[in-house]
Backbone as a chain_set.jsonl record, in Angstrom:
{"seq": "XXXXXXXXXXXXXXXXXXXXXXXXXXXXXXXXXXXXXXXXXXXXXXXXXXXXXXXXXXXXXXXXXXXXXXXXXXXXXXXXXXXXXXXXXXXXXXXXXXXXXXXXXXXXXXXXXXXXXXXXXXXXXXXXXXXXXXXXXXXXXXXXXXXXXXXXXXXXXXXXXXXXXXXXXXXXXXXXXXXXXXXXXXXXXXXXXXXXXXXXXXXXXXXX", "coords": {"N": [[27.048, 10.64, 10.119], [28.155, 10.296, 13.331], [31.184, 11.142, 15.115], [32.793, 9.312, 17.498], [34.493, 9.937, 20.461], [36.205, 8.31, 22.777], [36.957, 6.306, 25.749], [38.031, 4.038, 24.679], [40.149, 4.665, 23.137], [42.21, 4.82, 24.886], [43.862, 2.639, 25.54], [46.549, 2.3, 26.216], [46.632, 3.488, 28.631], [45.779, 1.835, 30.606], [47.004, 0.923, 32.959], [46.834, 3.125, 34.626], [44.131, 3.292, 35.184], [43.871, 0.999, 36.658], [45.486, 1.476, 38.907], [44.578, 3.912, 40.016], [41.553, 4.264, 39.846], [39.313, 6.105, 40.136], [40.47, 8.647, 39.851], [41.601, 8.3, 37.327], [39.341, 7.954, 35.708], [38.156, 10.459, 35.967], [40.193, 12.032, 34.84], [40.152, 10.99, 32.25], [37.574, 11.702, 31.471], [37.777, 14.57, 31.441], [39.816, 14.77, 29.515], [38.719, 13.614, 27.196], [36.608, 15.392, 26.592], [38.017, 17.837, 26.227], [39.711, 17.136, 24.103], [37.87, 16.494, 22.09], [36.555, 18.981, 21.738], [38.642, 20.707, 21.039], [40.995, 19.563, 19.459], [39.528, 17.656, 17.929], [37.372, 19.001, 16.516], [38.896, 20.922, 15.186], [40.789, 19.475, 13.591], [38.997, 18.062, 11.993], [37.572, 20.132, 10.667], [39.646, 21.306, 9.138], [40.353, 19.166, 7.444], [37.932, 18.725, 6.117], [37.536, 21.129, 4.757], [39.512, 20.962, 2.884], [38.408, 19.333, 1.054], [35.837, 20.272, 0.405], [34.514, 23.422, -0.424], [33.299, 24.932, 1.828], [31.548, 27.831, 3.029], [33.211, 30.522, 4.781], [33.251, 30.17, 8.251], [31.14, 28.413, 8.283], [31.312, 25.807, 9.26], [30.63, 25.508, 12.033], [28.899, 25.532, 15.257], [25.337, 25.771, 14.778], [25.809, 23.805, 12.915], [28.031, 22.152, 12.914], [29.442, 20.447, 15.497], [30.298, 19.603, 18.952], [28.21, 17.304, 20.15], [27.451, 15.631, 22.281], [28.803, 15.401, 25.524], [31.455, 13.996, 27.518], [31.197, 12.305, 30.72], [31.978, 11.424, 34.156], [30.837, 8.945, 34.396], [30.172, 8.211, 31.861], [32.25, 7.761, 29.481], [32.58, 9.202, 26.9], [32.441, 11.294, 24.071], [30.66, 13.04, 21.51], [30.914, 14.037, 18.171], [29.151, 15.784, 15.746], [27.747, 16.427, 12.48], [25.632, 18.566, 10.498], [22.842, 16.998, 8.99], [21.181, 17.629, 6.833], [21.148, 18.512, 3.331], [23.439, 20.955, 1.977], [22.456, 24.151, 0.95], [22.932, 25.0, -2.427], [23.402, 27.599, -3.058], [25.017, 28.53, -1.067], [27.539, 28.058, -1.937], [28.034, 29.909, -3.811], [29.535, 32.146, -3.457], [30.916, 35.259, -4.288], [28.858, 36.033, -6.009], [26.565, 35.446, -4.564], [26.897, 37.199, -2.416], [26.709, 39.709, -3.711], [24.084, 39.527, -4.58], [22.606, 39.431, -2.181], [23.048, 42.014, -1.254], [21.598, 43.584, -2.957], [18.795, 45.667, -3.064], [15.608, 44.555, -2.223], [15.908, 42.159, -3.608], [14.894, 39.443, -5.585], [15.025, 37.426, -7.587], [17.377, 36.258, -10.023], [18.263, 36.155, -13.365], [19.754, 34.958, -16.445], [22.844, 35.34, -16.859], [23.709, 33.156, -15.499], [25.125, 31.293, -12.698], [28.083, 31.112, -10.838], [29.508, 28.518, -9.058], [31.394, 27.022, -6.411], [32.257, 24.086, -5.321], [34.202, 22.053, -4.977], [37.34, 22.915, -3.795], [39.118, 25.374, -5.593], [38.046, 24.729, -8.054], [35.91, 26.136, -9.755], [32.568, 26.192, -11.076], [30.361, 27.116, -13.628], [26.951, 27.466, -13.691], [24.937, 27.725, -16.182], [22.178, 28.257, -16.592], [21.16, 28.664, -14.138], [19.877, 30.497, -11.299], [19.865, 32.927, -8.65], [17.69, 33.27, -5.842], [15.27, 34.704, -3.597], [13.908, 33.079, -0.893], [10.78, 32.141, 0.722], [11.224, 32.054, 3.453], [13.175, 33.882, 3.77], [15.768, 33.092, 3.297], [18.499, 32.536, 0.952], [18.332, 30.972, -2.146], [19.403, 28.682, -4.758], [18.335, 28.173, -7.931], [16.887, 26.345, -10.74], [15.06, 26.337, -13.748], [13.47, 23.903, -15.543], [13.274, 23.009, -19.01], [10.432, 22.01, -21.027], [10.068, 18.518, -20.89], [12.651, 18.08, -20.046], [14.946, 16.508, -17.774], [16.108, 16.582, -14.477], [19.435, 16.036, -13.665], [22.188, 14.544, -11.854], [21.979, 15.853, -9.364], [21.604, 15.463, -6.336], [19.109, 15.518, -3.887], [17.722, 17.761, -4.771], [14.973, 20.061, -4.734], [11.659, 20.473, -5.718], [9.763, 23.35, -6.347], [6.428, 23.592, -5.7], [4.303, 25.394, -6.11], [3.028, 28.801, -6.599], [4.751, 31.854, -7.735], [7.214, 30.808, -8.41], [6.785, 28.275, -9.217], [7.643, 25.068, -10.406], [10.349, 25.463, -10.418], [13.475, 24.112, -9.576], [15.149, 23.795, -6.56], [18.552, 23.767, -5.802], [21.067, 21.696, -4.285], [24.066, 21.086, -2.354], [26.619, 18.888, -0.952], [25.962, 17.584, 2.351], [27.036, 18.674, 5.644], [27.48, 16.513, 7.332], [27.821, 14.465, 5.448], [30.298, 15.092, 4.244], [31.892, 15.066, 6.486], [31.917, 12.354, 7.12], [33.731, 11.361, 5.265], [36.197, 12.118, 6.181], [36.51, 11.328, 8.782], [37.731, 8.864, 9.523], [40.368, 9.29, 8.697], [41.305, 11.32, 10.382], [41.383, 10.11, 12.8], [43.79, 8.713, 13.889], [45.733, 10.892, 14.609], [44.042, 12.192, 16.374], [43.575, 10.35, 18.448], [46.125, 10.217, 19.454], [46.42, 12.799, 20.487], [44.442, 12.622, 22.411], [45.458, 10.742, 24.251], [47.756, 12.076, 25.176], [46.572, 14.291, 26.386], [45.095, 13.041, 28.359], [47.144, 12.067, 30.056], [48.215, 14.506, 30.906], [46.031, 15.587, 32.304], [45.711, 13.637, 34.284], [48.072, 13.873, 35.808], [47.748, 16.512, 36.655], [45.445, 16.31, 38.278], [46.448, 14.583, 40.21], [48.314, 16.162, 41.446], [46.715, 17.954, 42.614]], "CA": [[27.716, 9.678, 11.004], [28.898, 10.982, 14.387], [32.505, 10.639, 15.489], [32.83, 9.087, 18.939], [35.797, 10.015, 21.107], [35.924, 7.658, 24.048], [38.056, 5.683, 26.483], [38.614, 2.947, 23.896], [41.417, 5.159, 22.617], [43.176, 4.949, 25.981], [44.345, 1.314, 25.931], [47.869, 2.424, 26.833], [46.487, 4.075, 29.962], [45.105, 0.85, 31.449], [47.631, 0.841, 34.286], [46.354, 4.249, 35.437], [42.789, 2.916, 35.63], [44.023, -0.047, 37.673], [46.124, 2.027, 40.1], [43.771, 4.989, 40.596], [40.402, 4.262, 38.947], [38.487, 7.31, 40.206], [41.231, 9.747, 39.246], [41.775, 8.017, 35.909], [38.073, 8.23, 35.03], [37.996, 11.92, 35.916], [41.156, 12.525, 33.847], [39.651, 10.598, 30.933], [36.395, 12.556, 31.265], [38.262, 15.881, 31.01], [40.622, 14.639, 28.297], [37.829, 13.359, 26.064], [35.904, 16.627, 26.241], [38.971, 18.811, 25.697], [40.182, 16.672, 22.798], [36.771, 16.637, 21.14], [36.281, 20.391, 21.482], [39.785, 21.401, 20.436], [41.623, 18.83, 18.347], [38.566, 16.974, 17.074], [36.723, 19.947, 15.618], [39.911, 21.596, 14.371], [41.293, 18.542, 12.578], [37.914, 17.757, 11.064], [37.318, 21.307, 9.812], [40.742, 21.447, 8.175], [40.248, 18.095, 6.458], [36.709, 18.925, 5.34], [37.712, 22.282, 3.866], [40.375, 20.548, 1.782], [37.573, 18.617, 0.096], [34.662, 21.052, 0.005], [34.71, 24.845, -0.145], [32.241, 25.503, 2.651], [31.801, 29.248, 3.317], [33.908, 30.827, 6.029], [32.403, 30.152, 9.431], [29.99, 27.509, 8.133], [31.509, 24.565, 10.013], [30.557, 25.816, 13.454], [27.536, 25.28, 15.73], [24.81, 24.429, 15.07], [26.006, 22.888, 11.785], [29.109, 21.209, 13.223], [29.665, 20.705, 16.918], [30.298, 18.5, 19.912], [26.8, 17.156, 20.518], [27.38, 15.036, 23.614], [30.072, 15.486, 26.24], [31.731, 12.899, 28.445], [31.074, 12.484, 32.168], [32.733, 10.392, 34.867], [30.177, 7.65, 34.222], [30.039, 7.933, 30.427], [33.498, 8.268, 28.919], [32.407, 9.324, 25.456], [31.93, 12.542, 23.514], [30.204, 12.827, 20.142], [30.96, 15.163, 17.231], [28.18, 15.548, 14.679], [27.546, 17.455, 11.466], [24.246, 18.659, 10.039], [22.512, 15.959, 8.025], [20.465, 18.151, 5.668], [22.049, 19.0, 2.279], [23.787, 22.371, 2.023], [21.95, 24.873, -0.219], [24.013, 25.274, -3.375], [23.653, 29.041, -3.029], [26.104, 28.775, -0.113], [28.806, 27.918, -2.652], [28.04, 30.882, -4.904], [30.551, 33.149, -3.147], [30.707, 36.684, -4.567], [27.546, 36.221, -6.638], [25.578, 35.45, -3.481], [27.088, 38.436, -1.665], [26.121, 40.802, -4.495], [22.638, 39.336, -4.601], [22.081, 39.8, -0.87], [23.151, 43.456, -1.092], [20.634, 44.263, -3.804], [17.559, 45.973, -2.355], [14.43, 43.89, -2.745], [16.281, 41.095, -4.545], [13.972, 38.304, -5.597], [15.64, 36.378, -8.391], [18.298, 36.777, -11.039], [18.374, 35.247, -14.483], [20.532, 35.464, -17.576], [24.245, 34.966, -17.025], [24.042, 31.965, -14.731], [25.764, 31.475, -11.398], [29.3, 30.319, -10.653], [29.608, 27.916, -7.729], [32.65, 26.299, -6.182], [32.125, 23.077, -4.272], [35.562, 21.548, -4.785], [38.251, 24.06, -3.752], [39.927, 25.621, -6.775], [37.395, 24.244, -9.274], [34.593, 26.768, -9.929], [31.735, 25.74, -12.182], [29.268, 28.044, -13.93], [25.673, 26.855, -14.057], [24.489, 28.763, -17.114], [20.764, 28.582, -16.513], [20.768, 28.787, -12.734], [19.702, 31.863, -10.804], [19.668, 33.079, -7.215], [16.349, 33.759, -5.518], [14.941, 34.827, -2.18], [12.844, 32.149, -0.518], [9.771, 32.693, 1.63], [11.777, 32.186, 4.805], [14.215, 34.904, 3.757], [17.051, 32.531, 2.883], [18.83, 32.622, -0.468], [18.434, 29.674, -2.799], [19.878, 28.66, -6.131], [17.371, 27.335, -8.617], [16.918, 26.213, -12.196], [13.766, 25.942, -14.292], [13.698, 22.991, -16.653], [12.444, 23.125, -20.205], [9.529, 20.851, -21.159], [10.702, 17.26, -21.255], [13.973, 17.926, -19.442], [15.04, 15.798, -16.502], [17.233, 17.051, -13.673], [20.403, 14.967, -13.42], [23.383, 14.843, -11.054], [21.686, 16.83, -8.313], [20.975, 14.758, -5.227], [18.462, 16.365, -2.888], [17.025, 18.899, -5.362], [13.579, 20.151, -4.31], [10.8, 21.168, -6.663], [8.791, 24.281, -5.78], [5.191, 23.12, -6.318], [3.275, 26.403, -6.347], [3.454, 30.19, -6.521], [5.442, 32.396, -8.913], [8.396, 30.005, -8.717], [6.351, 26.905, -9.478], [8.419, 24.389, -11.439], [11.779, 25.699, -10.226], [14.157, 23.182, -8.683], [16.197, 24.328, -5.695], [19.69, 22.86, -5.877], [21.798, 21.513, -3.031], [25.361, 20.432, -2.365], [26.765, 17.87, 0.101], [25.719, 17.996, 3.734], [28.218, 18.674, 6.505], [27.659, 15.128, 7.766], [28.339, 13.67, 4.317], [31.727, 15.366, 4.089], [32.529, 14.636, 7.728], [32.123, 10.91, 7.031], [34.879, 11.041, 4.413], [37.467, 12.468, 6.839], [36.524, 10.863, 10.174], [38.733, 7.803, 9.704], [41.707, 9.846, 8.489], [41.755, 12.146, 11.507], [41.36, 9.321, 14.045], [45.102, 8.487, 14.515], [46.254, 12.039, 15.363], [43.108, 12.522, 17.438], [43.841, 9.442, 19.562], [47.408, 10.634, 20.03], [46.132, 13.981, 21.307], [43.636, 12.179, 23.546], [46.329, 10.1, 25.25], [48.601, 13.113, 25.765], [45.736, 15.114, 27.261], [44.776, 12.214, 29.522], [48.305, 12.084, 30.96], [48.3, 15.848, 31.493], [44.954, 15.734, 33.282], [45.98, 12.718, 35.391], [49.099, 14.496, 36.648], [47.163, 17.707, 37.265], [44.566, 15.876, 39.378], [47.296, 13.983, 41.235], [48.981, 17.257, 42.171], [45.698, 18.776, 43.262]], "C": [[28.498, 10.435, 12.061], [30.276, 10.355, 14.589], [32.529, 10.524, 17.006], [34.27, 9.145, 19.431], [35.606, 9.457, 22.513], [37.157, 6.971, 24.62], [38.677, 4.505, 25.746], [39.978, 3.362, 23.345], [42.508, 5.267, 23.666], [43.682, 3.588, 26.464], [45.671, 1.396, 26.676], [47.8, 2.987, 28.25], [45.867, 3.105, 30.957], [45.684, 0.804, 32.864], [47.161, 1.958, 35.212], [44.962, 3.942, 35.991], [42.858, 1.846, 36.718], [44.557, 0.515, 38.988], [45.256, 3.078, 40.791], [42.517, 5.169, 39.744], [39.577, 5.549, 38.96], [39.183, 8.492, 39.527], [41.383, 9.543, 37.741], [40.489, 8.306, 35.128], [37.833, 9.729, 34.919], [38.943, 12.524, 34.869], [40.688, 12.193, 32.432], [38.447, 11.448, 30.531], [36.829, 13.925, 30.737], [38.99, 15.796, 29.668], [39.746, 14.435, 27.059], [37.131, 14.637, 25.627], [36.84, 17.667, 25.628], [39.443, 18.413, 24.301], [39.093, 16.819, 21.737], [36.583, 18.098, 20.744], [37.414, 21.087, 20.747], [40.306, 20.64, 19.212], [40.598, 18.246, 17.385], [37.929, 17.904, 16.062], [37.728, 20.59, 14.671], [40.411, 20.693, 13.246], [40.223, 18.238, 11.529], [37.644, 18.926, 10.127], [38.39, 21.44, 8.735], [40.63, 20.405, 7.067], [39.034, 18.28, 5.552], [36.86, 20.064, 4.339], [38.689, 21.984, 2.732], [39.564, 19.861, 0.684], [36.43, 19.453, -0.456], [34.828, 22.498, 0.463], [33.522, 25.432, 0.613], [32.565, 26.975, 2.93], [32.503, 29.429, 4.657], [32.912, 30.851, 7.182], [31.237, 29.183, 9.368], [30.102, 26.273, 9.012], [31.629, 24.818, 11.52], [29.131, 25.539, 13.924], [26.541, 26.253, 15.087], [25.075, 23.399, 13.961], [27.055, 21.822, 12.063], [29.556, 21.464, 14.639], [29.841, 19.419, 17.715], [28.881, 18.405, 20.454], [26.64, 16.613, 21.921], [28.76, 15.071, 24.249], [30.204, 14.332, 27.228], [31.455, 13.309, 29.887], [31.909, 11.398, 32.837], [32.14, 9.003, 34.63], [29.957, 7.273, 32.754], [31.232, 8.556, 29.713], [33.423, 8.298, 27.39], [31.863, 10.699, 25.108], [31.608, 12.293, 22.04], [30.273, 14.11, 19.341], [30.021, 14.844, 16.084], [28.145, 16.731, 13.715], [26.1, 17.444, 11.012], [23.986, 17.675, 8.91], [21.861, 16.51, 6.75], [21.447, 18.69, 4.626], [22.276, 20.504, 2.392], [23.232, 23.075, 0.785], [23.096, 25.261, -1.149], [24.348, 26.763, -3.431], [24.791, 29.386, -2.072], [27.473, 28.716, -0.787], [28.946, 28.936, -3.783], [28.955, 32.076, -4.645], [30.139, 34.583, -3.429], [29.341, 36.944, -5.182], [26.455, 36.286, -5.574], [25.675, 36.737, -2.675], [26.47, 39.617, -2.4], [24.603, 40.718, -4.489], [22.006, 39.797, -3.3], [22.064, 41.314, -0.698], [22.144, 44.223, -1.941], [19.331, 44.453, -3.058], [16.386, 45.273, -3.022], [14.732, 42.77, -3.721], [15.292, 39.941, -4.449], [14.54, 37.142, -6.395], [16.543, 37.028, -9.433], [18.456, 35.737, -12.131], [19.381, 35.792, -15.495], [21.915, 34.876, -17.68], [24.621, 33.682, -16.295], [24.742, 32.309, -13.433], [26.977, 30.56, -11.308], [29.352, 29.821, -9.214], [30.934, 27.17, -7.632], [32.463, 25.348, -5.006], [33.491, 22.477, -3.96], [36.525, 22.724, -4.828], [39.098, 24.169, -5.02], [39.301, 25.185, -8.082], [35.996, 24.848, -9.405], [33.875, 26.232, -11.163], [30.606, 26.732, -12.389], [28.044, 27.267, -14.402], [24.916, 27.889, -14.887], [23.039, 29.17, -16.944], [20.264, 28.722, -15.082], [20.621, 30.246, -12.344], [19.493, 31.836, -9.298], [18.284, 33.649, -6.959], [16.169, 33.823, -4.02], [13.748, 33.932, -1.876], [11.89, 32.791, 0.49], [10.307, 32.915, 3.034], [12.909, 33.205, 4.891], [15.582, 34.401, 3.368], [17.243, 32.692, 1.373], [18.966, 31.219, -1.03], [19.02, 29.812, -4.186], [18.988, 27.667, -6.883], [17.602, 27.27, -10.113], [15.525, 25.76, -12.633], [14.016, 25.099, -15.537], [12.78, 23.302, -17.828], [11.536, 21.898, -20.285], [10.276, 19.606, -21.623], [12.07, 17.039, -20.65], [13.876, 17.183, -18.111], [16.269, 16.299, -15.762], [18.155, 15.884, -13.349], [21.545, 15.473, -12.546], [23.122, 15.917, -10.004], [20.894, 16.142, -7.204], [20.359, 15.757, -4.252], [17.757, 17.581, -3.454], [15.55, 18.871, -4.966], [12.787, 20.99, -5.305], [9.84, 22.091, -5.916], [7.45, 24.012, -6.465], [4.161, 24.18, -6.672], [3.86, 27.806, -6.266], [4.204, 30.643, -7.763], [6.673, 31.597, -9.325], [8.046, 28.534, -8.952], [7.147, 26.3, -10.631], [9.917, 24.592, -11.331], [12.326, 24.656, -9.25], [15.202, 23.935, -7.872], [17.314, 23.302, -5.62], [20.492, 22.852, -4.572], [23.139, 20.827, -3.271], [25.435, 19.425, -1.232], [26.462, 18.439, 1.481], [27.033, 17.995, 4.504], [28.517, 17.243, 6.962], [28.273, 14.27, 6.662], [29.832, 13.858, 4.145], [32.497, 14.892, 5.319], [32.829, 13.139, 7.696], [33.4, 10.562, 6.266], [36.212, 11.32, 5.102], [37.599, 11.864, 8.232], [37.598, 9.811, 10.424], [40.144, 8.365, 9.617], [42.208, 10.646, 9.685], [41.828, 11.353, 12.809], [42.74, 9.101, 14.663], [45.667, 9.709, 15.244], [45.34, 12.439, 16.521], [43.335, 11.634, 18.668], [45.162, 9.773, 20.246], [47.214, 11.841, 20.943], [45.355, 13.589, 22.563], [44.516, 11.578, 24.644], [47.207, 11.137, 25.943], [47.799, 13.976, 26.741], [45.326, 14.338, 28.512], [45.927, 12.238, 30.53], [48.434, 13.437, 31.648], [47.25, 16.023, 32.588], [45.184, 14.837, 34.5], [46.997, 13.317, 36.351], [48.54, 15.72, 37.356], [46.273, 17.327, 38.447], [45.374, 15.267, 40.52], [47.945, 15.054, 42.085], [47.996, 18.213, 42.826], [45.517, 20.109, 42.604]], "O": [[29.432, 11.159, 11.717], [30.495, 9.186, 14.272], [32.315, 11.506, 17.716], [35.153, 8.484, 18.884], [34.925, 10.063, 23.34], [38.249, 7.043, 24.055], [39.738, 4.02, 26.141], [40.849, 2.523, 23.116], [43.605, 5.746, 23.38], [43.906, 3.401, 27.66], [45.9, 0.666, 27.64], [48.79, 2.965, 28.981], [45.467, 3.516, 32.047], [44.949, 0.663, 33.841], [47.093, 1.778, 36.427], [44.652, 4.291, 37.13], [41.999, 1.796, 37.599], [44.135, 0.087, 40.062], [45.206, 3.128, 42.02], [42.428, 6.137, 38.988], [39.182, 6.035, 37.9], [38.581, 9.229, 38.746], [41.303, 10.499, 36.97], [40.539, 8.838, 34.019], [37.359, 10.211, 33.89], [38.554, 13.411, 34.109], [40.811, 13.014, 31.523], [38.327, 11.86, 29.377], [36.32, 14.392, 29.718], [38.804, 16.644, 28.796], [40.004, 15.016, 26.005], [37.066, 14.937, 24.435], [36.499, 18.304, 24.632], [39.56, 19.263, 23.418], [39.374, 17.226, 20.61], [36.467, 18.417, 19.561], [37.171, 21.964, 19.919], [40.074, 21.043, 18.073], [40.769, 18.326, 16.168], [37.947, 17.618, 14.865], [37.441, 20.779, 13.489], [40.45, 21.102, 12.086], [40.51, 18.167, 10.334], [37.502, 18.731, 8.92], [38.08, 21.661, 7.564], [40.794, 20.724, 5.89], [39.107, 18.018, 4.352], [36.374, 19.978, 3.212], [38.69, 22.687, 1.721], [39.983, 19.816, -0.472], [36.092, 19.358, -1.636], [35.231, 22.76, 1.597], [32.825, 26.313, 0.11], [33.736, 27.331, 3.056], [32.396, 28.587, 5.548], [31.858, 31.481, 7.092], [30.427, 29.128, 10.294], [29.086, 25.744, 9.464], [32.586, 24.401, 12.173], [28.24, 25.331, 13.099], [26.863, 27.422, 14.875], [24.621, 22.258, 14.051], [26.985, 20.72, 11.52], [30.001, 22.565, 14.965], [29.578, 18.316, 17.235], [28.407, 19.314, 21.136], [25.787, 17.081, 22.674], [29.764, 14.802, 23.59], [29.216, 13.774, 27.705], [31.475, 14.491, 30.231], [32.482, 10.546, 32.157], [32.858, 8.004, 34.661], [29.595, 6.136, 32.451], [31.217, 9.742, 29.381], [34.097, 7.539, 26.694], [30.949, 11.205, 25.759], [32.217, 11.434, 21.402], [29.761, 15.146, 19.764], [30.084, 13.756, 15.511], [28.463, 17.864, 14.073], [25.416, 16.427, 11.129], [24.796, 17.531, 7.994], [21.988, 15.9, 5.689], [22.473, 19.264, 4.99], [21.4, 21.236, 2.852], [23.509, 22.64, -0.332], [24.113, 25.79, -0.7], [25.457, 27.138, -3.81], [25.455, 30.41, -2.238], [28.45, 29.258, -0.27], [29.855, 28.841, -4.608], [29.13, 32.925, -5.519], [29.147, 35.073, -2.89], [28.727, 37.975, -4.905], [25.528, 37.09, -5.677], [24.654, 37.308, -2.291], [25.784, 40.437, -1.791], [23.921, 41.739, -4.402], [20.982, 40.479, -3.314], [21.156, 41.848, -0.06], [21.868, 45.392, -1.669], [18.808, 43.502, -2.477], [16.192, 45.382, -4.233], [13.904, 42.457, -4.576], [14.909, 39.523, -3.356], [14.536, 36.002, -5.93], [16.456, 38.232, -9.676], [18.749, 34.574, -11.854], [19.805, 36.945, -15.407], [22.148, 33.995, -18.508], [25.732, 33.178, -16.457], [24.93, 33.482, -13.11], [26.907, 29.382, -11.657], [29.253, 30.605, -8.27], [31.509, 26.748, -8.635], [32.506, 25.757, -3.846], [33.887, 22.406, -2.797], [36.531, 23.467, -5.809], [39.71, 23.197, -5.462], [39.95, 25.257, -9.126], [35.002, 24.154, -9.191], [34.502, 25.869, -12.159], [29.96, 27.146, -11.426], [28.097, 26.516, -15.376], [24.325, 28.82, -14.34], [22.708, 30.339, -17.139], [19.065, 28.883, -14.854], [21.182, 31.128, -12.994], [19.008, 30.85, -8.742], [17.765, 34.422, -7.764], [16.821, 33.1, -3.267], [12.708, 34.022, -2.528], [12.174, 33.857, 1.037], [9.898, 33.85, 3.723], [13.525, 33.376, 5.942], [16.482, 35.205, 3.129], [16.298, 32.945, 0.627], [19.644, 30.373, -0.446], [19.123, 30.913, -4.726], [18.899, 26.492, -6.528], [18.394, 28.025, -10.677], [14.894, 24.923, -11.987], [14.692, 25.535, -16.469], [11.663, 23.791, -17.657], [11.831, 20.865, -19.684], [11.013, 19.633, -22.608], [12.606, 15.933, -20.726], [12.856, 17.231, -17.424], [17.345, 16.426, -16.346], [17.712, 14.864, -12.821], [21.831, 16.669, -12.503], [23.959, 16.792, -9.786], [19.668, 16.235, -7.149], [21.008, 16.72, -3.844], [17.229, 18.381, -2.681], [14.946, 17.803, -4.871], [13.205, 22.085, -5.683], [9.181, 21.669, -4.966], [7.336, 24.183, -7.678], [3.241, 23.914, -7.445], [5.026, 27.989, -5.915], [4.288, 29.9, -8.742], [7.125, 31.698, -10.465], [8.913, 27.662, -8.891], [7.309, 26.915, -11.685], [10.682, 23.967, -12.066], [11.707, 24.361, -8.228], [16.045, 24.633, -8.435], [17.067, 22.116, -5.404], [20.58, 23.855, -3.864], [23.323, 20.097, -4.245], [24.416, 19.13, -0.607], [26.677, 19.623, 1.742], [28.017, 17.394, 4.074], [29.673, 16.819, 6.976], [29.148, 13.445, 6.925], [30.558, 12.889, 3.923], [33.612, 14.381, 5.207], [33.87, 12.702, 8.187], [34.07, 9.581, 6.585], [37.248, 10.821, 4.664], [38.686, 11.883, 8.808], [38.298, 9.868, 11.435], [41.022, 7.961, 10.38], [43.405, 10.65, 9.972], [42.292, 11.878, 13.821], [42.877, 9.283, 15.872], [46.053, 9.583, 16.406], [45.808, 12.963, 17.531], [43.292, 12.118, 19.799], [45.3, 9.628, 21.46], [47.775, 11.898, 22.037], [45.574, 14.146, 23.639], [44.335, 11.875, 25.824], [47.384, 11.086, 27.16], [48.302, 14.347, 27.802], [45.222, 14.911, 29.596], [45.699, 12.41, 31.727], [48.73, 13.503, 32.841], [47.544, 16.542, 33.665], [44.884, 15.235, 35.626], [46.809, 13.276, 37.567], [48.829, 15.942, 38.532], [46.343, 17.958, 39.502], [45.009, 15.427, 41.684], [48.11, 14.887, 43.294], [48.391, 19.161, 43.505], [44.691, 20.908, 43.044]]}, "num_chains": 1, "name": "protein.A"}
């Protein structure tokens, strides 16, 4: 679900649009883009990281970004997060780092893998293992015993062929999924920043 930052949040600025419509639209155009790029992304990242322990630097383009920017004729900017589920290996922290450093790493079995999706609450998946996928990315998988059913793992993907046939790749929440849970909460401070930035831009344009 994208977050729209638009002129609807500038009800208190109506008098400026009536007195100097062209200047007000230009000020709103600049204010919306600046607020989306600065306050919007910052507030959202902070709120999202309180809920989910995304790796450092993960909530940046192309996974999380301002997708559409405002113009004088379209006073709206859009913030979006990636819709595809996040590979659970991304939450494996030190285990993933050690795995990547191993020369020719392909898979690891035995002790399981500790992941941390909720900050401060690590969980060890005893039968899970890290593996290198065909595209070079790192995945976290589990092979089920005969008759077992995979539960509580939305978005898991079964590898249908090859040496890893029968292994399920596990995934965590998508950036978009987490973004949805914080978008409403960050709206009030975001609108406050938008109005303040609009006034600053209006005065700046008035003074040339």
